Every structure is written in structure tokens, then in C-alpha cells.
N, C-alpha and C positions, 0 to 999 in steps of 0.2 A: 677598216673604219677609221675615220679621221679623229685625231685628238683635237680638243677645242682650239688650241692656238698653235701648236707646234710649227711655228712660222717658217722655218727654213727646211722642213722636211715634208710636210703634207700639202700637196697643191690643190685638192678638191675644195669646193665651197660648201658651206652648210647654211641652212635657213632659207626662208621663203622668199627673200628679196635679193638673193645673191646674184641673180642674172641681170638685175637692173641697177647695178651699183654705180655711183659717180666715179669720176677719175680718182685714182688712188693717190693719197697724200705721200709725201716723203717721210721717212722714219724720223720720229721725234728725237731718237738717240744718235743715230749716225748719218742721217740724211740720205740713206740709200733708198732704192725703189721698194715699194711694198705691194702686196696683193691682198684683196679681200679674202679672209679666211672663213669667216662665219657671220651670220646674221641672226641675232637673238631678238625675236619680235616682242617679247614680254618682259616686264620686270619680274625677276625670279621670285619675288616675295609678295608683291601686291597683285601680280598677274594683269596689270594694266599695260596697255601698249607703251612702248618706249621709243623715243627718237634717238637713243644713244646705244643701239644694238649692233651696229656694224663694226667689226673688229678687223683691223688690217695687220698683217704680219710682215716683218722685214726680211728680205731675202738674205741679208748679210749678218745681222747680229741676232736675229730670232726674237726681237722684241715685238710684242703685240700691243696694240692700243685701239681704243674706241675713237672713231672719227665719223662725224664731227665731234669735237670736244665739248662737253658741258661746261658751263660757267661754274665758279665756286658757289654762287647762289643756288644754281640748280643742283649741285651735288648735296647741298645741305638738305634739300627737300627729299632726296632719296632715302633719308633716315627717318622720315616721319612714318614710323611703323608701329603696329600694335605690340610687336615683340622683337627684340634684337639683343644679341648677347651682350654688348657693351652697356646696355641699359638695364641688365640684370634679369631679363626674361628670355628664355630660350625661344628661338624661332623654328626649332626642330619639331616634327610631328610627334605627338605623344603616342605611345604604343603600350599594349598590355605587357605584363612581365614576360620575359622571354621563355620560350619552351626549351626543352632539353637540346634540341638540334641547334637553336640559336646560341645557347650557352656553349655548346661544343665548338661551333664556328668561332665564337669570340675567344675561347680558350686557345684554340689552334693558332689564330691570328696573333694572340698575345705571345705565344711561344715563338712564333716567327719574326716578331718585331725586334728589330735591332736599331731603332731610331734613337736620336739623341734629343732631349728636351732643351729648349733655349736656356733655361736657368743653369742646367749642367754645363752646357757649352760655355756660358759666361763664366761660371766658377773656374773653368780650366784656364781662362785667359786673364781674369781680374786679379790685381793685387789686393791685399786686405784693405778694408776701409775706403774702397774706391768711391768716387763721386760719379754717379750714373744718371743720365737723363733719358727717360723713356718717352719718346715722342708718339702721341696717340695711345695713351696708356689704358684707355677703355675702362675695364673693371677695376684696374689697380692691383690685380693679382701678382704681376711680376714685381711691382714696387714692394709689396708685402714680402714676397720671397727674398728679394734683395736685402731688405731691412733685417729680416730674420738671420741673414748671413753676415751682418755687421756692416754692410755698405750704406752709403748716404745716397738715397734715391730720390729723384724729383720727377714727377710726371708732367706731361703737357697734353691737354685734351681740349678739343673744340666743342664737342658735343655736351651741351649743358645738362643733358639728362643722363649722361654716363655715370655709372656707379662710382668711379673713382672721385669725382667731384663732390660726392655726397659722403665720402668716407673720411672720418676725422683722424684716422691713424696713418694716413699717407699724405705727403706733400704733393699737391697738384696745382699747376698754374694753368689758367685758362689761356688757350692759344692753339696754334697748329703748326705743322711743318712749313706751311707757307707763310705764316706770321708768328714767328717765335716770340715768346714773352720777353720784354725788355729786361726782366730780372736775370735772365740768362746771359752772362758775359762771355765774350769770346775766349777761347782757350781756358775754360773753367772746369771742364769735366774730363774724367778718365775714360769714360765710355759713353756711347750713344746708341740707343736702341730704336730700330724701326721694326716692330713685330706686327706683321700683317697690316701694314699701313701704306706702303708704296703703291700697291694695287688700287688704292682709293684716290690718289692725288692727281689733280689736274695737270700739274708739272712736276713729276717725281724727280726729274733730272735737276732742276733748279733747287728743289727741296733738300736733296742730299748734299749738293754743293754748299748751300747756305748753312745747313745744320752742322756740317763737318767743321765749320769755323768754331764751333763750341769745344772742340777737342783740344786737349793739351798735346804737346809734341809726343808722338808715340801712342796717342790714345786710340781706343778700339771702337770701330763701328760693328754692331751686330744687326744683321738685316735678314729678316725671314718673310717669305711670300708663298702664295700657292704655286705648286709645281705643275706647269702645263705640259710637261712631258710624261707625267705619271700615267700608268695604265688605267687607273680609275677615271682620269680625265678622258682618256681615249675611249673607254667603254661607255660612259654615260653621255658623252657629247654635250649638247645644249642643256641637258638635265643635270649636269655635274653640279653638286651643291656648292663647290668652291668657285664656280664660274661667276655666279651672283651679280650679273649685269642688272642694273646700272651702277650699283655701289662699287663694283670692281670695273675699272676702266683702263687698267694696265695689266698685261699678262706676260709672265716671265717663265723662262727656262733657266737652268743653271747657267748657261752661256750668256744670256741677255742680262741677268742680274749681276754677274760679274762685270760685264761690259759697263753697266750704268755706274757701279761703284768705282770702277777704274777711271771712268770719265770724270769723276769728282776729284781725282788726284790721290785716291787711297790705294794701298797695295793689299791684294788678297792674301790672307794668311791661311785660310782653310775654308772648305765647303762642308756642309753637313745636311742631313736630310731628316725629316721627321713627319709624323702623322700616318698612322697605319691602321691600328685596331678600330678606330672610330667608324670607318666606312664599311665595317662588317655588322654593325649594330642594327637592330630592327628599326630604330628611329631614323637612322640615316637612310636606310633603304626606303622607308615610307615617305621621307621628305623628298627624295629624288623621284619617287613615283608620283607625287603630287605635282611637281614641276613638269614631268613628262606629260601627265594627263591634261594639264592646262595647255601645254604646247600642241597637243593632239587636236585641239579645237581650232587651231590656226592652220590654214592651208600650207602644207609643206613645213609645218613647225617642228615636226619630229624627224625630219630628214637627217641622216647621219647620227641619229641618237638611238639609245636602246633603253626600254623601260626596265629599271632595276627590279630585282626580286631576290628571294632567298636563293633560287637556283643560280641567278647571275652572281651573287655574292660568293657562292661556293666555287663557281668557275674562276672568279677573280682571285680567290685565295690560292687555288691551284696554280694559277699563272704568276702570282707575285711572290709567294713564299720564299723562293730562291732567286728572285729577280735582282738585277743590278739596282742600287739605291735610286738612281735617277728615274727609274721606271716604277719602283716599288712604293715610294712615299709620296704623299699628296702635298708636301711643303718642302721648299728648299731654302737654305740659309747660307750666308757667307759671314765671315769674320774678316774684317779689313783693318789696316792700321793707317794712321795719319802720320806720314813720314816727318821726322824731326826737321828736315831741310825745307819743307813746305810750310811749317807751322809759323 
């Protein structure tokens, strides 16, 4: 079965319109040849037809991206939802209290989880009282965690309905990765964060280059995205909750994320993986079932996808408990440094 994007590894196509695709574009990152990897016919949350569901994968760097590209104005409309986590309302399907088998599955997953949280990774690299900018800060949770640890954190957020912009205890500037607030001066911060942001951007390459100028010499970039090499991505296919087209328009593996960061002139210091227990929860299973069932109404919409279930979750637990991190966890992150010579 095909992983959603695993661009350099899996050649088959997925989705109902894969056989009638336009000429493939060149890779946005390295300009190499690409191939159509999947076609998602529906918005994964509104279930309306989407014109931005064709994903191409690079043969060389494994970067995946939607083509044709939406405009910034179009991407703004993708977030006009009844419920979205950055706005303080969960988009996951509500389920009854878990039974004992579900609780056992979650407990076993918790025992097998060796992932690292972003805040813990940051604490390992940050000096005391660091100045940190969180681009796309959403709910503001990371800002509050950083402040509790004595750091000076500033958020940047474009979604005017996001929780962080309504929270009086954190400093948030209205703006985006593409249009950084003027209040942020070059070489003014010790660390820069893109936490589940790059997958949303029309031009993630330019955004990382532009934002990196905010770093002081030796400053650190922390960047985390969904991991398209994960076994949960491979199992669920188009119904994978983290695929989330059209809000997600860029798709990464460990290799392509490192390539994008290095393209901006930064040096990779470490790679980490996170996100495991959540995809064994009943609400996660029910959310993927809802996506699959809507896809089933589209001719060919469930091709190369599997309907999630409790049985599928147990199988996935057995396959992933001792798997390599890049296959086990649903998110991948890098820590990179801005070299003093380039600052």
C-alpha cells in the first residue's frame, strides 16, 4: 500500500483523477522532475470538492507539494471552518468514554512511546532567558510553556480567530511567515519556531529564508511537520488525518525537511520524531473513518486507502511498537543553527 507522499520511494498513484493528470511541474525545492503521487478529491474537513488535491513528489529530494498552487487569499478561505484546533475548538470526532480494550490499547501505546515533545527539545538547546519567536503560534500553548521556563517568547499569527490573539498572557503580533511583522528586527532572536506551519505555506522555501534573518549569529531554528514516511500515513492513505488537504499543501519526509532547511543556509544539528499515542485513540479512529466514508462516495476516492478501525489500530500498534522512529511517529522535526559566518 502506498504512503500518501513518500515521494522518492512509492511510484503508484492514488485518487480518482490520477490517470488524467496535467504535465508534472518541476520540484519547488530542487527543480528536479516530479511525478503525481496522489489526488485528494475532497477537502478533508468540509468534504467539498477541492481544486488543490493533486500532490506531486520529487524524485530527488522527496519533497511533496500541491499543484497547481493556491493563492494566499485562497489558503485563507481553507480555514473558514466550524471547528479547528487553532481557534480553540477540536475538529476531531467526539466519541463515548473508551472501553477497557481502548484503554488497554492506549496504555500499551503510551508504554511504547519514545517520542520527544517540541518544548523538551527546545529546552535542550536554549540558553536561559532566550528570545524566541513562534511563527504561526495558533493557540499560544508553546508561548505559555516557554514563558513558564523563563524565556521571552513572541508569537506571530495571521488567523484573527486564533486563540493566541485573544489571550492576554502572551505577546502575539498579527502577521505570517510570508509577511513578518515590522516589529521583528533582523538578528533579534535566539530561536525561531515553525511548529506544524511549513505544510500550510504557499512558499515555505522563501518563508524559511526570510524568517531565518531574524536569528542572531548561532541562533536556532526548530521546525516540526507531519511525517509522510510514517506507517500511519501508509496505512490510512487519503484518509490520514494529518494529510488534511487543502490546508496542508506541502508534504515532508525527514530528508525533504532537512533539504529545505539547508537550502536556507542553516546547518542541521539534530532530527527528532514525535506523535504516537494520539492515533490509537477512539476519536482519532472515528475521525479517519469519517474521512474515508466521505471519500467512498467519490468514484475511486478510497483507492490505496484503508478504513480505520479498532482492529486496524491494534495491527498498527503491533507494527509500530518497535519500528524505526521515521516509520513510527507521525511528525518529524529538525533543529538547525544559523552559522555565525552567514549572519
